[in-house]
C-alpha positions, 0 to 999 in steps of 0.5 A: 470465500472473500471473508476468509481471505480478508480475515487472513490478510487482516491478520498479516496486516496486524503483525506489521508496522508498514504495508507495502503495496506494489502498484501496476496499471491494473491496481487502480481497478482492484477492489482488493488493493483498495480494501487492503490499503483502507484496512491498513489505515484503519489498523493504524499502519503506515502505507507505502506504494511502490512501482517498478522503476522507470514505469510511469503509472497513469492512474492510482487506486482511489485509496492512494489518492484519497489518503495522499499516500507516498508512491515511490519507484522500486529503488533501494534508497527511496523505498527505505526512506519511505518505509522509515517515514511511514513507520514513524508516522503510524 
């Protein structure tokens, strides 16, 4: 079942220019979040991580820190800017 899910997620990642990852306190422990970020980077996609405005996360998924990915609060201006930048870099 996991391979089928990965295949379907990969198909969706291939169709986009930027992968938007919503972070929560539980994201840091998620193998799926790390896999999705890694897959996006492998496919040459930009990646932007976003969290709830006003929420201070204490930890990030390993793939976020290893790849020095941008993390922004869910704020219209910050999100638009980060997506535009990630799109131009991919």
